[in-house]
DODRENNU-161993 format. One record per residue: z, x, y of N, C-alpha, C, CB in turn. Coordinates in steps of 0.05 Angstrom, whole numbers. Glycine has a CB too. Example, Ala and Ser with C-alpha at 12.3 -4.5 7.8 and 13.67 -1.06 7.14 Angstrom:
% DODRENNU-161993
R     npz     npx     npy    capz    capx    capy     cpz     cpx     cpy    cbpz    cbpx    cbpy
R     156     264    -114     156     246     -90     156     264     -66     181     226     -89
R     142     257     -45     143     273     -21     157     258       1     114     282     -12
This chain:
% DODRENNU-161993
R     npz     npx     npy    capz    capx    capy     cpz     cpx     cpy    cbpz    cbpx    cbpy
R    2006   -3095    -601    1976   -3078    -589    1953   -3086    -578    1962   -3067    -606
R    1957   -3117    -584    1936   -3129    -574    1923   -3130    -540    1941   -3152    -583
R    1942   -3120    -520    1940   -3117    -497    1924   -3085    -492    1968   -3123    -485
R    1939   -3068    -510    1923   -3043    -508    1895   -3041    -527    1942   -3019    -517
R    1887   -3048    -541    1859   -3069    -551    1849   -3076    -524    1868   -3102    -570
R    1856   -3097    -509    1829   -3108    -492    1830   -3091    -475    1827   -3136    -478
R    1864   -3075    -460    1852   -3059    -445    1823   -3032    -445    1874   -3051    -441
R    1826   -3022    -468    1806   -3006    -482    1779   -3019    -479    1812   -3003    -512
R    1773   -3050    -485    1745   -3054    -482    1739   -3052    -442    1739   -3088    -500
R    1761   -3071    -433    1759   -3068    -410    1751   -3031    -396    1786   -3081    -402
R    1766   -3015    -400    1757   -2987    -395    1729   -2974    -399    1771   -2973    -410
R    1722   -2994    -421    1690   -2994    -440    1675   -2994    -417    1680   -3022    -463
R    1686   -3025    -405    1662   -3036    -383    1673   -3033    -365    1650   -3064    -381
R    1695   -3008    -354    1686   -2997    -326    1674   -2970    -327    1707   -2997    -307
R    1671   -2953    -349    1661   -2937    -353    1627   -2943    -347    1671   -2929    -377
R    1623   -2960    -353    1595   -2975    -350    1581   -2960    -318    1603   -3015    -348
R    1562   -2951    -332    1551   -2940    -296    1536   -2957    -285    1532   -2912    -291
R    1546   -2973    -260    1538   -2982    -236    1501   -2986    -241    1549   -2959    -211
R    1497   -3004    -221    1469   -3005    -227    1463   -2984    -207    1454   -3035    -225
R    1436   -2971    -223    1426   -2944    -204    1413   -2958    -171    1394   -2923    -226
R    1412   -2938    -154    1402   -2945    -134    1379   -2938    -134    1412   -2941    -117
R    1363   -2944    -107    1326   -2936    -114    1329   -2913     -96    1296   -2962    -102
R    1311   -2897    -121    1311   -2866    -108    1279   -2859    -105    1329   -2839    -131
R    1276   -2833     -79    1252   -2830     -73    1242   -2821    -100    1247   -2811     -50
R    1251   -2800    -106    1239   -2792    -136    1255   -2801    -160    1238   -2760    -139
R    1241   -2814    -173    1247   -2834    -196    1253   -2808    -217    1217   -2858    -205
R    1245   -2791    -221    1239   -2765    -249    1268   -2755    -241    1206   -2734    -245
R    1276   -2749    -216    1302   -2734    -210    1319   -2743    -214    1308   -2726    -189
R    1327   -2773    -208    1345   -2796    -208    1351   -2805    -235    1334   -2818    -193
R    1326   -2809    -256    1333   -2811    -280    1346   -2783    -293    1311   -2821    -293
R    1344   -2754    -289    1358   -2734    -300    1383   -2735    -286    1343   -2708    -298
R    1391   -2742    -257    1412   -2755    -247    1429   -2766    -260    1406   -2769    -234
R    1425   -2800    -265    1434   -2820    -276    1437   -2803    -309    1414   -2849    -270
R    1427   -2801    -330    1426   -2786    -350    1449   -2772    -358    1408   -2770    -347
R    1460   -2753    -325    1485   -2735    -336    1508   -2751    -329    1488   -2704    -322
R    1504   -2773    -313    1530   -2791    -304    1538   -2801    -329    1525   -2818    -282
R    1506   -2814    -345    1521   -2831    -367    1529   -2814    -382    1507   -2852    -383
R    1519   -2791    -401    1542   -2775    -415    1564   -2768    -403    1535   -2752    -425
R    1575   -2766    -378    1592   -2756    -365    1618   -2793    -378    1576   -2748    -325
R    1608   -2812    -368    1621   -2838    -373    1618   -2837    -394    1614   -2862    -363
R    1602   -2831    -419    1614   -2832    -441    1630   -2814    -464    1599   -2840    -449
R    1633   -2796    -450    1655   -2773    -458    1677   -2787    -450    1655   -2741    -444
R    1678   -2794    -420    1702   -2804    -416    1717   -2830    -431    1700   -2810    -391
R    1702   -2844    -439    1701   -2869    -451    1719   -2857    -477    1668   -2883    -456
R    1706   -2843    -493    1712   -2820    -522    1741   -2806    -511    1681   -2790    -527
R    1739   -2796    -490    1770   -2779    -491    1786   -2805    -479    1774   -2744    -466
R    1790   -2819    -462    1811   -2841    -463    1815   -2849    -495    1800   -2869    -444
R    1800   -2849    -502    1806   -2871    -533    1825   -2840    -554    1758   -2887    -557
R    1818   -2818    -546    1825   -2802    -561    1856   -2807    -553    1811   -2775    -557
R    1861   -2797    -526    1885   -2799    -514    1905   -2829    -534    1877   -2805    -477
R    1897   -2849    -532    1901   -2868    -543    1919   -2864    -566    1879   -2879    -547
R    1891   -2852    -584    1907   -2850    -608    1924   -2828    -620    1891   -2855    -624
R    1924   -2802    -602    1939   -2784    -601    1964   -2790    -606    1936   -2774    -582
R    1976   -2814    -578    1991   -2823    -566    2016   -2848    -593    1971   -2835    -540
R    1991   -2859    -605    2000   -2875    -630    2014   -2862    -653    1978   -2886    -641
R    1992   -2833    -652    2011   -2820    -681    2035   -2797    -668    1983   -2797    -708
R    2041   -2799    -645    2064   -2791    -632    2056   -2757    -626    2093   -2797    -652
R    2028   -2750    -623    2020   -2728    -613    2022   -2715    -586    2001   -2730    -617
R    2043   -2722    -576    2039   -2725    -546    2038   -2698    -529    2062   -2743    -534
R    2033   -2681    -539    2029   -2652    -543    1999   -2651    -528    2031   -2641    -578
R    1986   -2666    -547    1957   -2662    -542    1943   -2686    -519    1942   -2664    -574
R    1965   -2703    -505    1943   -2722    -493    1948   -2713    -469    1945   -2755    -495
R    1967   -2693    -447    1949   -2675    -428    1922   -2667    -426    1956   -2656    -428
R    1920   -2641    -446    1894   -2632    -452    1864   -2653    -453    1900   -2619    -479
R    1877   -2675    -471    1860   -2691    -473    1851   -2707    -448    1868   -2704    -491
R    1866   -2721    -435    1862   -2728    -406    1854   -2704    -382    1889   -2740    -400
R    1857   -2686    -385    1843   -2671    -364    1814   -2662    -365    1857   -2649    -360
R    1809   -2666    -405    1775   -2667    -402    1775   -2690    -387    1754   -2671    -430
R    1780   -2714    -382    1763   -2736    -368    1765   -2727    -342    1773   -2768    -371
R    1792   -2716    -322    1790   -2706    -291    1773   -2683    -282    1815   -2698    -282
R    1760   -2669    -317    1749   -2644    -299    1714   -2650    -299    1758   -2608    -316
R    1712   -2679    -301    1683   -2685    -303    1682   -2700    -274    1674   -2705    -333
R    1701   -2690    -256    1697   -2702    -239    1689   -2720    -228    1693   -2696    -235
R    1689   -2746    -241    1672   -2775    -228    1683   -2778    -209    1671   -2802    -241
R    1668   -2785    -187    1679   -2792    -163    1661   -2821    -153    1677   -2765    -142
R    1670   -2827    -124    1655   -2856    -114    1656   -2880    -134    1621   -2852    -109
R    1638   -2883    -137    1634   -2917    -160    1655   -2907    -182    1592   -2925    -182
R    1655   -2878    -196    1660   -2879    -217    1691   -2872    -212    1642   -2863    -233
R    1706   -2868    -192    1733   -2852    -187    1755   -2875    -201    1740   -2845    -148
R    1743   -2896    -199    1759   -2920    -197    1774   -2929    -240    1728   -2951    -179
R    1747   -2924    -250    1758   -2917    -281    1770   -2903    -290    1747   -2911    -297
R    1771   -2872    -273    1789   -2852    -284    1814   -2873    -272    1786   -2815    -274
R    1816   -2872    -255    1846   -2883    -246    1862   -2893    -260    1847   -2900    -229
R    1843   -2915    -270    1851   -2936    -296    1862   -2923    -315    1828   -2952    -309
R    1841   -2907    -323    1843   -2895    -352    1866   -2876    -354    1815   -2880    -361
R    1878   -2865    -327    1898   -2849    -335    1926   -2861    -319    1889   -2818    -329
R    1919   -2882    -301    1947   -2907    -311    1955   -2918    -332    1948   -2930    -303
R    1934   -2925    -348    1943   -2941    -370    1954   -2915    -389    1919   -2962    -384
R    1939   -2894    -394    1950   -2865    -412    1974   -2866    -404    1937   -2834    -406
R    1992   -2859    -373    2017   -2865    -373    2033   -2880    -376    2022   -2861    -363
R    2030   -2910    -361    2043   -2935    -380    2042   -2933    -408    2031   -2962    -374
R    2034   -2917    -428    2036   -2925    -460    2057   -2890    -458    1994   -2930    -487
R    2053   -2873    -446    2067   -2848    -441    2104   -2860    -441    2052   -2831    -407
R    2107   -2871    -421    2129   -2888    -410    2138   -2901    -437    2120   -2910    -383
R    2119   -2918    -438    2131   -2938    -461    2140   -2926    -487    2109   -2961    -469
R    2133   -2894    -486    2142   -2885    -515    2165   -2866    -504    2116   -2868    -535
R    2175   -2875    -488    2190   -2844    -469    2192   -2823    -462    2204   -2835    -469
R    2170   -2823    -459    2151   -2794    -452    2144   -2793    -424    2122   -2793    -468
R    2165   -2792    -402    2164   -2800    -379    2155   -2773    -359    2193   -2814    -372
R    2157   -2749    -373    2153   -2714    -365    2121   -2718    -363    2165   -2685    -396
R    2104   -2731    -388    2078   -2722    -397    2068   -2746    -379    2070   -2720    -431
R    2092   -2773    -372    2067   -2798    -351    2065   -2777    -318    2091   -2847    -340
R    2094   -2773    -314    2086   -2761    -295    2070   -2731    -282    2101   -2765    -290
R    2066   -2722    -307    2051   -2695    -304    2024   -2710    -298    2051   -2671    -335
R    2013   -2724    -319    1975   -2742    -312    1978   -2757    -293    1957   -2764    -336
R    2000   -2765    -280    2001   -2780    -261    1989   -2764    -227    2031   -2789    -264
R    2014   -2738    -236    2013   -2723    -216    1985   -2701    -214    2040   -2710    -218
R    1964   -2693    -241    1945   -2682    -235    1923   -2705    -232    1941   -2662    -254
R    1933   -2734    -240    1903   -2747    -225    1898   -2757    -195    1896   -2772    -240
R    1928   -2764    -196    1928   -2768    -165    1919   -2748    -151    1953   -2774    -154
R    1913   -2715    -154    1910   -2702    -143    1879   -2690    -136    1925   -2692    -151
R    1866   -2707    -155    1838   -2707    -159    1835   -2738    -145    1827   -2703    -195
R    1837   -2753    -136    1835   -2787    -127    1828   -2781     -97    1870   -2810    -130
R    1810   -2796     -85    1797   -2788     -64    1805   -2825     -51    1760   -2774     -71
R    1799   -2847     -58    1803   -2871     -51    1829   -2874     -47    1793   -2888     -67
R    1842   -2887     -28    1864   -2908     -29    1881   -2920     -43    1860   -2923     -24
R    1844   -2943     -55    1861   -2959     -70    1875   -2943     -94    1846   -2983     -80
R    1853   -2930    -103    1864   -2911    -134    1885   -2899    -134    1848   -2888    -144
R    1898   -2886    -114    1915   -2875    -105    1943   -2892    -109    1907   -2870     -81
R    1940   -2915     -82    1962   -2936     -88    1967   -2948    -118    1956   -2960     -71
R    1942   -2947    -136    1947   -2964    -153    1966   -2944    -172    1920   -2978    -164
R    1959   -2921    -176    1973   -2889    -194    1999   -2888    -176    1948   -2851    -191
R    2009   -2895    -156    2032   -2899    -147    2054   -2917    -163    2026   -2909    -124
R    2035   -2933    -163    2061   -2964    -178    2062   -2954    -201    2050   -3005    -182
R    2043   -2947    -212    2052   -2939    -249    2074   -2922    -242    2025   -2919    -272
R    2067   -2903    -222    2084   -2881    -217    2113   -2893    -218    2076   -2867    -188
R    2110   -2906    -205    2143   -2921    -196    2146   -2933    -217    2148   -2944    -170
R    2136   -2947    -238    2138   -2959    -261    2149   -2948    -283    2119   -2966    -267
R    2141   -2912    -283    2159   -2899    -300    2186   -2890    -280    2143   -2873    -314
R    2187   -2880    -264    2216   -2884    -242    2231   -2900    -252    2213   -2896    -213
R    2218   -2926    -259    2244   -2948    -256    2252   -2949    -289    2233   -2985    -242
R    2234   -2942    -306    2242   -2944    -341    2258   -2915    -339    2209   -2945    -369
R    2258   -2897    -327    2271   -2883    -325    2309   -2884    -322    2257   -2876    -309
R    2303   -2900    -307    2327   -2910    -287    2334   -2898    -262    2352   -2907    -301
R    2312   -2888    -256    2312   -2877    -230    2305   -2890    -204    2298   -2860    -232
R    2323   -2919    -203    2307   -2931    -178    2302   -2922    -155    2316   -2950    -170
R    2316   -2910    -145    2313   -2898    -112    2289   -2888    -109    2334   -2873    -102
R    2277   -2877    -129    2255   -2864    -139    2234   -2874    -134    2255   -2862    -162
R    2233   -2905    -150    2211   -2927    -164    2211   -2938    -132    2224   -2954    -197
R    2227   -2941    -120    2229   -2957     -95    2222   -2942     -66    2258   -2966     -94
R    2224   -2917     -65    2209   -2895     -57    2178   -2892     -54    2215   -2877     -72
R    2171   -2895     -86    2150   -2890     -90    2132   -2913     -94    2151   -2876    -107
R    2140   -2941     -90    2130   -2966     -77    2122   -2975     -59    2138   -2978     -75
R    2143   -2965     -38    2145   -2964      -6    2116   -2943      -8    2182   -2948      12
R    2108   -2924      -9    2081   -2906      -6    2069   -2916     -12    2075   -2884     -15
R    2054   -2929     -30    2042   -2942     -46    2024   -2963     -25    2063   -2954     -67
R    2051   -2985     -14    2046   -3001      -3    2043   -2992      24    2060   -3016     -10
R    2041   -2970      39    2041   -2948      63    2009   -2942      55    2067   -2917      61
R    1999   -2934      36    1969   -2924      35    1951   -2949      32    1964   -2903       8
R    1958   -2970      20    1952   -2985      25    1942   -3007      50    1961   -2986      14
R    1956   -3005      67    1962   -3016      97    1934   -2999     116    2001   -3004     111
R    1938   -2974     103    1919   -2958     122    1894   -2962     118    1922   -2929     121
């Protein structure tokens, strides 16, 4: 579980807000930054809740908890940590043979992604789940789709 712990630290760092851009109205920028900071803090905690639920075997609660991250609608610079969080949770679900839940989480996350790199990364994890299920044809097809997206 050392890998999971290291990943949690990485997710925490990824959810840290990037340097704020200079703003014309500092008061407005500060209030926007606070709401982003709050959203990132919530996302980090929701990720940890999902991880712990998987550890406890309470798989039925994982998707609703991860939806709370998706519902924050973090985009732009904040989309990648959301994708990484969903990908890691989907990976943990697959490791626990919860393939359908892993696919469900990835499908919902993919529907919200805008950046091609994040889409390609999530498709790679989806292919991993297909491989774990023994659906090698679907795994190959999904990996090919991921490569095609990265080439665009």
